[in-house]
OpenMM code with the backbone's topology and positions (N, CA, C; nanometers):
from openmm import Vec3, app, unit

residues = "MET ASN ILE ALA ALA ILE VAL SER ALA ALA ALA ALA ALA ILE ILE MET ILE THR ILE SER PRO ALA ILE ALA GLN PRO ALA PRO THR ALA THR ALA THR PRO ALA PRO THR ALA THR VAL THR LYS VAL ASP ARG LEU SER ARG THR ILE ALA VAL ARG ARG ASN GLU THR THR GLY SER ASN THR SER GLY ALA ALA GLU GLU PHE LYS ALA GLN GLU GLY LEU SER LEU GLU ASP VAL HIS ALA GLY ASP ARG VAL THR PHE SER THR SER GLU VAL ASN GLY VAL LYS THR ILE THR LYS VAL GLN LYS GLN".split()
positions = [
    Vec3(5.7076, -3.2813, -0.0225),
    Vec3(5.6580, -3.2967, -0.1135),
    Vec3(5.5923, -3.4413, -0.1968),
    Vec3(5.6490, -3.5041, -0.1326),
    Vec3(5.5978, -3.6582, -0.1469),
    Vec3(5.5061, -3.6877, -0.0977),
    Vec3(5.4423, -3.6047, 0.0459),
    Vec3(5.3630, -3.6476, 0.1567),
    Vec3(5.1988, -3.5949, 0.0626),
    Vec3(5.2389, -3.4797, 0.0007),
    Vec3(5.1182, -3.4040, -0.0779),
    Vec3(5.0867, -3.4654, -0.1952),
    Vec3(5.2305, -3.5999, -0.2350),
    Vec3(5.1769, -3.6290, -0.4309),
    Vec3(5.1107, -3.7572, -0.3616),
    Vec3(5.1353, -3.8146, -0.2462),
    Vec3(5.0624, -3.9183, -0.1750),
    Vec3(4.9312, -3.9053, -0.1593),
    Vec3(4.8396, -3.7653, -0.0918),
    Vec3(4.7382, -3.7730, -0.0788),
    Vec3(4.6782, -3.6789, -0.1665),
    Vec3(4.6793, -3.6132, -0.2770),
    Vec3(4.6585, -3.5568, -0.3869),
    Vec3(4.6307, -3.7283, -0.4591),
    Vec3(4.7371, -3.8018, -0.5165),
    Vec3(4.6937, -3.9218, -0.5527),
    Vec3(4.5788, -4.0326, -0.4815),
    Vec3(4.5690, -4.0208, -0.3480),
    Vec3(4.4218, -4.0606, -0.2665),
    Vec3(4.3568, -3.9920, -0.2702),
    Vec3(4.2919, -3.9287, -0.2565),
    Vec3(4.1860, -3.8207, -0.2746),
    Vec3(4.1596, -3.8239, -0.4338),
    Vec3(4.2763, -3.8101, -0.5107),
    Vec3(4.2062, -3.8964, -0.7247),
    Vec3(4.1516, -4.0299, -0.6783),
    Vec3(4.1754, -4.0692, -0.6060),
    Vec3(4.1290, -4.2587, -0.6203),
    Vec3(4.0253, -4.2702, -0.5962),
    Vec3(3.9629, -4.2031, -0.4352),
    Vec3(3.8744, -4.1714, -0.4252),
    Vec3(3.7788, -4.1693, -0.4805),
    Vec3(3.8136, -4.0322, -0.5278),
    Vec3(3.6875, -3.9764, -0.6137),
    Vec3(3.6419, -4.0503, -0.7649),
    Vec3(3.7606, -4.1387, -0.8146),
    Vec3(3.7180, -4.2150, -0.9315),
    Vec3(3.6221, -4.3449, -0.9023),
    Vec3(3.6521, -4.4071, -0.7873),
    Vec3(3.6226, -4.5116, -0.7025),
    Vec3(3.4419, -4.4722, -0.6632),
    Vec3(3.3964, -4.3332, -0.6050),
    Vec3(3.2723, -4.2836, -0.5837),
    Vec3(3.1798, -4.2771, -0.7402),
    Vec3(3.2976, -4.1997, -0.8223),
    Vec3(3.2613, -4.1663, -0.9323),
    Vec3(3.2559, -4.3084, -1.0544),
    Vec3(3.2860, -4.3827, -1.0275),
    Vec3(3.2709, -4.4909, -1.1366),
    Vec3(3.1466, -4.5875, -1.1728),
    Vec3(3.0809, -4.5757, -1.0655),
    Vec3(2.9669, -4.6764, -1.0829),
    Vec3(2.8378, -4.5600, -1.1342),
    Vec3(2.8572, -4.4438, -1.1048),
    Vec3(2.7613, -4.3921, -1.1691),
    Vec3(2.7717, -4.3886, -1.3651),
    Vec3(2.9168, -4.3532, -1.4146),
    Vec3(2.9559, -4.3885, -1.4813),
    Vec3(2.9308, -4.5181, -1.6157),
    Vec3(2.9500, -4.6201, -1.4896),
    Vec3(2.9506, -4.7552, -1.5749),
    Vec3(2.8269, -4.8068, -1.5776),
    Vec3(2.7105, -4.7563, -1.5516),
    Vec3(2.5585, -4.8180, -1.5433),
    Vec3(2.5296, -4.8289, -1.7071),
    Vec3(2.5339, -4.9028, -1.7657),
    Vec3(2.4614, -4.9494, -1.8678),
    Vec3(2.3039, -4.8229, -1.9240),
    Vec3(2.3751, -4.7889, -2.0813),
    Vec3(2.2613, -4.7136, -2.1006),
    Vec3(2.1437, -4.7904, -2.1897),
    Vec3(2.0164, -4.6997, -2.1398),
    Vec3(1.9078, -4.8078, -2.1651),
    Vec3(1.9434, -4.8782, -2.3168),
    Vec3(1.8443, -5.0084, -2.3166),
    Vec3(1.8861, -5.0494, -2.4179),
    Vec3(1.7376, -5.0091, -2.5388),
    Vec3(1.7557, -4.9991, -2.6668),
    Vec3(1.6966, -4.9698, -2.7766),
    Vec3(1.7421, -5.0359, -2.8799),
    Vec3(1.6092, -5.0458, -2.9927),
    Vec3(1.6513, -5.1909, -3.0835),
    Vec3(1.5256, -5.1107, -3.1539),
    Vec3(1.6012, -5.0017, -3.2965),
    Vec3(1.4798, -4.9640, -3.3701),
    Vec3(1.4373, -5.0339, -3.5433),
    Vec3(1.3246, -5.0060, -3.5347),
    Vec3(1.2444, -5.0433, -3.6360),
    Vec3(1.2343, -4.9771, -3.7626),
    Vec3(1.2344, -4.9956, -3.8857),
    Vec3(1.2004, -4.9009, -3.9833),
    Vec3(1.0728, -4.8883, -3.9954),
    Vec3(1.0351, -4.7394, -4.0422),
    Vec3(0.8795, -4.7208, -4.0722),
    Vec3(0.8155, -4.7752, -4.1266),
    Vec3(0.6964, -4.8689, -4.1069),
    Vec3(0.6005, -4.8921, -4.1789),
    Vec3(0.4996, -4.8286, -4.1702),
    Vec3(0.4180, -4.8954, -4.2688),
    Vec3(0.2933, -4.8249, -4.3131),
    Vec3(0.1981, -4.8413, -4.2306),
    Vec3(0.0947, -4.7699, -4.1283),
    Vec3(-0.0572, -4.8251, -4.0719),
    Vec3(-0.1528, -4.7382, -4.0493),
    Vec3(-0.2498, -4.7825, -4.0163),
    Vec3(-0.3223, -4.7318, -3.9580),
    Vec3(-0.3908, -4.7209, -3.8384),
    Vec3(-0.3986, -4.6414, -3.7934),
    Vec3(-0.4050, -4.5819, -3.6546),
    Vec3(-0.5616, -4.6820, -3.5660),
    Vec3(-0.5843, -4.7206, -3.4707),
    Vec3(-0.7161, -4.7959, -3.4415),
    Vec3(-0.7284, -4.7178, -3.3061),
    Vec3(-0.6484, -4.6635, -3.2219),
    Vec3(-0.6791, -4.6174, -3.0816),
    Vec3(-0.5697, -4.4831, -3.0656),
    Vec3(-0.6340, -4.3721, -3.0025),
    Vec3(-0.5345, -4.2808, -2.9526),
    Vec3(-0.5971, -4.2433, -2.7774),
    Vec3(-0.4744, -4.2821, -2.7156),
    Vec3(-0.5544, -4.2354, -2.6018),
    Vec3(-0.4259, -4.1593, -2.5451),
    Vec3(-0.4638, -4.0325, -2.5336),
    Vec3(-0.3773, -3.9128, -2.4992),
    Vec3(-0.3613, -3.9412, -2.3175),
    Vec3(-0.4383, -3.9592, -2.2412),
    Vec3(-0.4163, -3.9803, -2.1156),
    Vec3(-0.3071, -4.1133, -2.0855),
    Vec3(-0.3181, -4.1766, -2.1691),
    Vec3(-0.1873, -4.2885, -2.0516),
    Vec3(-0.1069, -4.2777, -2.2386),
    Vec3(-0.1120, -4.1728, -2.2641),
    Vec3(0.0116, -4.1614, -2.3688),
    Vec3(0.0542, -4.3269, -2.4632),
    Vec3(-0.0927, -4.4230, -2.5020),
    Vec3(-0.0835, -4.5080, -2.5844),
    Vec3(-0.0836, -4.4719, -2.7345),
    Vec3(-0.0905, -4.5318, -2.8168),
    Vec3(-0.1149, -4.5160, -2.9536),
    Vec3(-0.1204, -4.6524, -2.9991),
    Vec3(-0.2563, -4.7361, -3.0639),
    Vec3(-0.2532, -4.8677, -3.1209),
    Vec3(-0.2836, -4.8976, -3.2512),
    Vec3(-0.1982, -4.8810, -3.3154),
    Vec3(-0.1899, -4.9184, -3.5025),
    Vec3(-0.1813, -5.0470, -3.5403),
    Vec3(-0.2834, -5.0210, -3.7121),
    Vec3(-0.3013, -5.1883, -3.7517),
    Vec3(-0.1639, -5.1370, -3.8565),
    Vec3(-0.1016, -5.2631, -3.9076),
    Vec3(0.0108, -5.2562, -3.9769),
    Vec3(-0.0660, -5.2507, -4.1448),
    Vec3(0.0111, -5.2340, -4.2421),
    Vec3(-0.0863, -5.2269, -4.3546),
    Vec3(0.0229, -5.3204, -4.4158),
    Vec3(-0.0401, -5.4577, -4.4673),
    Vec3(0.0320, -5.5619, -4.5245),
    Vec3(0.0278, -5.5005, -4.6507),
    Vec3(0.1669, -5.5477, -4.6879),
    Vec3(0.1226, -5.5421, -4.8569),
    Vec3(0.1905, -5.6473, -4.9047),
    Vec3(0.1771, -5.7746, -4.8312),
    Vec3(0.2138, -5.9014, -4.8947),
    Vec3(0.0724, -5.9380, -4.9682),
    Vec3(0.0311, -6.0453, -5.0697),
    Vec3(-0.1032, -6.1574, -5.0561),
    Vec3(-0.1774, -6.0869, -5.0463),
    Vec3(-0.1568, -6.1175, -4.8529),
    Vec3(-0.3380, -6.1315, -4.8146),
    Vec3(-0.3847, -6.0108, -4.8238),
    Vec3(-0.5741, -6.0467, -4.7807),
    Vec3(-0.6184, -5.9441, -4.7860),
    Vec3(-0.6436, -5.9043, -4.6398),
    Vec3(-0.5679, -5.9572, -4.5083),
    Vec3(-0.6979, -5.9877, -4.4069),
    Vec3(-0.5732, -5.8544, -4.3949),
    Vec3(-0.6002, -5.7709, -4.2850),
    Vec3(-0.5017, -5.6963, -4.1611),
    Vec3(-0.4927, -5.7556, -4.0579),
    Vec3(-0.3650, -5.7226, -4.0137),
    Vec3(-0.2856, -5.8415, -3.8682),
    Vec3(-0.3395, -5.7614, -3.7504),
    Vec3(-0.3717, -5.8032, -3.5988),
    Vec3(-0.3533, -5.7220, -3.5314),
    Vec3(-0.3060, -5.5785, -3.4856),
    Vec3(-0.4356, -5.5143, -3.4077),
    Vec3(-0.3551, -5.3895, -3.3589),
    Vec3(-0.2454, -5.4158, -3.2772),
    Vec3(-0.1696, -5.3650, -3.2768),
    Vec3(0.0051, -5.3021, -3.1835),
    Vec3(-0.0170, -5.1968, -3.1121),
    Vec3(-0.0343, -5.2223, -2.9614),
    Vec3(-0.0453, -5.0808, -2.9147),
    Vec3(0.1162, -5.0619, -2.8399),
    Vec3(0.1458, -4.9025, -2.8629),
    Vec3(0.2952, -4.8766, -2.8218),
    Vec3(0.2595, -4.7400, -2.7161),
    Vec3(0.3431, -4.7555, -2.6230),
    Vec3(0.3536, -4.6379, -2.5219),
    Vec3(0.4132, -4.5173, -2.6404),
    Vec3(0.4021, -4.3792, -2.6488),
    Vec3(0.4596, -4.2536, -2.6673),
    Vec3(0.5488, -4.2379, -2.6194),
    Vec3(0.6665, -4.1751, -2.6862),
    Vec3(0.7902, -4.1529, -2.6176),
    Vec3(0.7479, -3.9975, -2.5821),
    Vec3(0.8087, -3.9337, -2.4774),
    Vec3(0.8105, -3.8512, -2.3935),
    Vec3(0.7996, -3.7440, -2.5053),
    Vec3(0.7857, -3.6401, -2.4875),
    Vec3(0.7544, -3.4857, -2.5849),
    Vec3(0.7309, -3.5379, -2.7283),
    Vec3(0.6819, -3.6556, -2.7620),
    Vec3(0.6031, -3.7332, -2.9138),
    Vec3(0.4763, -3.6584, -2.8848),
    Vec3(0.3854, -3.5270, -2.9782),
    Vec3(0.2541, -3.5300, -2.9491),
    Vec3(0.1930, -3.5962, -3.0386),
    Vec3(0.0426, -3.6376, -2.9754),
    Vec3(-0.0847, -3.7219, -3.0053),
    Vec3(-0.1400, -3.6069, -3.0333),
    Vec3(-0.1684, -3.4782, -3.0317),
    Vec3(-0.2824, -3.4063, -3.0543),
    Vec3(-0.3127, -3.3847, -3.2044),
    Vec3(-0.2426, -3.4099, -3.3152),
    Vec3(-0.2700, -3.4425, -3.4546),
    Vec3(-0.3475, -3.5722, -3.4776),
    Vec3(-0.3138, -3.6676, -3.4017),
    Vec3(-0.3036, -3.8300, -3.4320),
    Vec3(-0.4986, -3.8426, -3.4696),
    Vec3(-0.5089, -3.9119, -3.4930),
    Vec3(-0.6800, -3.9504, -3.4892),
    Vec3(-0.6994, -4.1394, -3.5452),
    Vec3(-0.7387, -4.1513, -3.4489),
    Vec3(-0.8409, -4.2972, -3.5293),
    Vec3(-0.8447, -4.3135, -3.6807),
    Vec3(-0.8038, -4.3704, -3.7506),
    Vec3(-0.8324, -4.4158, -3.8933),
    Vec3(-0.7403, -4.3481, -3.9721),
    Vec3(-0.6559, -4.2539, -3.8774),
    Vec3(-0.5465, -4.1780, -3.9742),
    Vec3(-0.4725, -4.2815, -4.0578),
    Vec3(-0.3867, -4.2904, -4.2051),
    Vec3(-0.3294, -4.3517, -4.2492),
    Vec3(-0.1463, -4.3125, -4.1849),
    Vec3(-0.0720, -4.3493, -4.1141),
    Vec3(0.0766, -4.3173, -4.0888),
    Vec3(0.1824, -4.3351, -4.1045),
    Vec3(0.2815, -4.3007, -4.1107),
    Vec3(0.4111, -4.3553, -4.0932),
    Vec3(0.4671, -4.3747, -3.9200),
    Vec3(0.5233, -4.4619, -3.8745),
    Vec3(0.5868, -4.4362, -3.7473),
    Vec3(0.6856, -4.5099, -3.7087),
    Vec3(0.7779, -4.5025, -3.6362),
    Vec3(0.9152, -4.5673, -3.5786),
    Vec3(0.8883, -4.5965, -3.4439),
    Vec3(0.9489, -4.7157, -3.4018),
    Vec3(0.9252, -4.7561, -3.2774),
    Vec3(1.0325, -4.8129, -3.2471),
    Vec3(1.0478, -4.7951, -3.1163),
    Vec3(1.2259, -4.8741, -3.0499),
    Vec3(1.1543, -4.9817, -2.9661),
    Vec3(1.2075, -5.0244, -2.8757),
    Vec3(1.1759, -5.1162, -2.7614),
    Vec3(1.3103, -5.0550, -2.6622),
    Vec3(1.1956, -4.9779, -2.5636),
    Vec3(1.3467, -4.9300, -2.4439),
    Vec3(1.3213, -4.9928, -2.2923),
    Vec3(1.4113, -5.0939, -2.2775),
    Vec3(1.3858, -5.1317, -2.1742),
    Vec3(1.2450, -5.2555, -2.1191),
    Vec3(1.2368, -5.3391, -2.2570),
    Vec3(1.1574, -5.4006, -2.2692),
    Vec3(1.0092, -5.3232, -2.2843),
    Vec3(0.9990, -5.2310, -2.3078),
    Vec3(0.8568, -5.1021, -2.3765),
    Vec3(0.8428, -5.1001, -2.5323),
    Vec3(0.7620, -5.1392, -2.5885),
    Vec3(0.7694, -5.1109, -2.6917),
    Vec3(0.6935, -4.9180, -2.6928),
    Vec3(0.7609, -4.8808, -2.7599),
    Vec3(0.7509, -4.7305, -2.7936),
    Vec3(0.7072, -4.6342, -2.9145),
    Vec3(0.6482, -4.5811, -2.9332),
    Vec3(0.6356, -4.5495, -3.0476),
    Vec3(0.7234, -4.4155, -3.0727),
    Vec3(0.8232, -4.3698, -3.1534),
    Vec3(0.9214, -4.2379, -3.1556),
    Vec3(0.8816, -4.1495, -3.2160),
    Vec3(0.7775, -4.1917, -3.3505),
    Vec3(0.7742, -4.0910, -3.4495),
    Vec3(0.6917, -4.1412, -3.5094),
    Vec3(0.5577, -4.0325, -3.5482),
    Vec3(0.4483, -4.0805, -3.6146),
    Vec3(0.4368, -3.9896, -3.6773),
    Vec3(0.4007, -3.9441, -3.8010),
    Vec3(0.3394, -3.9060, -3.9571),
    Vec3(0.2443, -3.9517, -3.9798),
    Vec3(0.1609, -3.8147, -4.0191),
    Vec3(0.0419, -3.8514, -4.1459),
    Vec3(0.0633, -3.8507, -4.2725),
    Vec3(0.0462, -3.9758, -4.3335),
    Vec3(0.0267, -3.9347, -4.4981),
    Vec3(-0.0395, -3.8351, -4.5183),
] * unit.nanometer
topology = app.Topology()
chain = topology.addChain("A")
for resn in residues:
    res = topology.addResidue(resn, chain)
    for name in ("N", "CA", "C"):
        topology.addAtom(name, app.Element.getBySymbol(name[0]), res)
């Protein structure tokens, strides 16, 4: 009985050591930003990128430069066209600016 318990404990320890690195890998880092409004300046469906120029609500009468984002996997760009006013959400996943949601206004 003691030998069976030792073998069982050793097998469990080996399994835990083998599985631990897979479990301990950090999840991709993501930081979310609020949904601002913007005007779409470019949509590239082949490279799955979208460029937007944020609509400024401050006293300035000039818009900022266009920002380009990678489209999140599964996000459809078929209904979005240059010139559309949209609200959108972004996150930074592993250092890549990614648009996670886009909705026409």
